[in-house]
N, C-alpha and C positions, 0 to 999 in steps of 0.2 A: 504494498499500500505505500503511495505516496499523498504529498499533500499541496494543493494548489496554491501559489504565492499570491498574497494580496496585491492588488493593483493590476493583475491581469484581467484580460477578457472573461475566462471561465470563471474566475473567483468574482467579479462583479455581477455574474449570471447566476450566483448561488452554489458554485461548485467548490467542494473544499477537498476530496479526496481524489485520488486516481489509483487506476490497477498499472503499476509500475513493473517492468521488466529490466533487471540490469544484468549486462552481460559480462560477469567477471571473469577475470585470467583468461581471455580468451582474443589472442593475436594471429593466430592463422587458421588452418582448416578450411573452411567453406566447402566441405566436401559435398557429393553426390547425394549423400543420406542424410545430411545434418539439417536440422530445421529447429525455429522457435516460433511459436503462435500463440496467439489467443483465440477461444473459440466460445461462444454463447450457442446454445440449444433451446430452440423456441418450441414450445410444445404444439403438436399438430393441432388440435382442437381451437387453440387460441388464434392460430392463422386461418383455419377453414371457416371461423365463425366471426372473424375481424371485419368484413365487409369487402375484402380485397378479392376482386373475380380474376384469382391467380392463373387461370386458363386463357385469359384475354390480354392481347399484347397492349391494348388500349387503357388497360387498368393496372394502377400503379401503388407501390409503396414507396416510401422514402426513409431512407437512412441517414442519420446525421450524428456527428459525434466530433469531439475535440481531440487532438491528437498532438503529441511533442515528442520529438526524438533529439537526443545530442548530436546525432551526425544528418546532416542535410543529405536527402536522397530521396529517390522514389520508392515507395513501399506499394505492395498491392495486398488486397482484400479481396474475398469472393463469399458469394452465397453457394450454399450446397443442399438441394433438396434430398429427403431421405426415403419417403414412401415410392414405391414402384421403382421405375428405371431413375436414378439418380441424375440430376442435372446440376451444371456448375454455371456461375455467372461471376466472371472476374472482372475487377476494377482496378485503377491505380489512383494514387494521389502522392504529391510531391510536398515536402516539408523542407523549412529552412532550420539550421541549428538551433537548437535551445528556443525554439519559437513556436507558441501554440497556434494550431492552424485548425479552422472549423471546416471540416468535409460532410458535403451533403451530396449523396447519390439518391437519383431517381432510378427505380427498378421496376420494369414491366413484366406483367405476366408472361405465359407460355403456354400454348396448348398441350405441351407435353408433360406440364407438370401434375404431380399428385400428391395431394396432401390429406390425409385420412382424418376422419373426426374423432383421435383419441388423444390419449395422454402421453403417447410416444413424441419424440422429435420429429417435426414435421419440416424445419429448415435449420441449418447451421450457418451461422453467421463467423467467418474466420477473418481475423487479422493477421497476415503472415507477414511477419518481421523479417523472417529470411527461410527460403526453403532451397535446397541444393537441387541440383540438375536432375536428379533421378525423379523429381516430382513436377518439373516445369519443361517448357518447350517454348521456341521462337516462334512455333507454327499457332501459339493460342490467341485468338481475338479478344480484346477486351469489351465490355459493355454489351454483352450478348451471351443469350443460354446457349450453352451446348451439352452433349451427353458428357456426364462425366467419366475421367479416365485419370487413372493415378498418376500417369507421367504427364499429364497437360493439364494441371490445375490453374497456373497464372503464365505468363510470360518468365523468361530466365531472369531471376532476381539479381539485383546489385548486392554485393558482397561486404561492402564497406562498414554496414553497422555491426556485421558479425566479427569481422577481423579488427575493430576497434575495443581495445580492452576498457572495460568498464562503462561501454555504450549504455545509454538507457532510452526507454521508449515508455510513453504514458498515454493513458486513454481514460476520458472522461466525458460525462453528458451524453452517452449513447441513447438514442431514441429511434425507433421504428414505429410509424405511422401509415395509415393507409391515405392514399392521395398522393400528388404529384408535387406539393410542397411542403417543405419542413416548417412546423409551428414553433412557438416558444416551449422551451421543456417543460414537461409535466413533473414539476417538484411535488412529492406525496409526502406527508407526515411520516417520521420516525417510525412510529408505532405501525402505521399500514405496511411500510416496505419492509420492517422486519417479520410481520406475519406472513406476507407472501414468500419471502426467503426461506421461513420455516416448514413451508410446503414441501422443499426439497431436503432441508437440513436443521437440526438442531442439536444444541450440547444439553443434555440434562445433569445437572450439578447442583451442589448446595443442598444435598440430602435427598432421600427418596420419600415421596408422599404415599406412596402405595404401600400395601402388604409385602412381606417377605416370607417366603416358604422354604423347607428343604432340610438338610442335616448340617452338621459341622463341615462335611466334605461338600455338600452340593446345595446351592444355594438359589433360589429362584426370585426374582423381583420383579414386580409390575410397575411399568413405566409408563405415565399418563403424558401423551404429548398434547402440546400446547395446540397445536392445527393439525386437521387431516394431511397426510402426506400425498404425494403425487402415486406412489405405488407403495409395496411392501418395503419396508426400510432394512438396511443393514445397519446391525449394531456393532459397535467398537468400543471396548473396554478402556479408558484411557488410564486408570490407576488401580492397584490393589488397594490403595490406602483404606483402612477400615475406619478412620476418623473423619 
């Protein structure tokens, strides 16, 4: 997590934190199989019922975000559909070093897209900070849908960020909305945002409120989740501390 500095445009628009990637101890490489990226998966039912006519090329969603890199170069992002035959939509954006840049991309539907009305992933949004040539190709066309191919996700990527030690890349203010225009970011109250996040993950701590069953060697604990989860959760024990 990074911090948005006061006096910057993201700060004056209400943004305080970032998703930050630091490329530590890296001054070479950029091999064909190397990569670093940020990905957000959108639930299929949220897209299917959003009002976006995703099978029509005259219906649009608009992706907007703020991004900053310590290295000046062109980066690639992309959308990847999940249901049915996977499709890929790559785009590019250029940034100056250590300068916040607002990126707005308007993305049309496509007659080949399939988005199921369920709680699985319906679309993946990728910010590719670097991908090696095993995943890229000079034949890839930007700003258009094409059948997904592992070796043709984006055009070949610039390796400057990857080979710069301690290079940073930060993202904030991401919004996806139906229509061809980016509107003012929807700032939600902290409690509402927290409850939405807890649909996917939460930490149960500070003592159990439910009953405990079992013996000295086999204990079962009833955990009451704060909100209903997207799917049956996987539980991970953080500590054996009895206090």
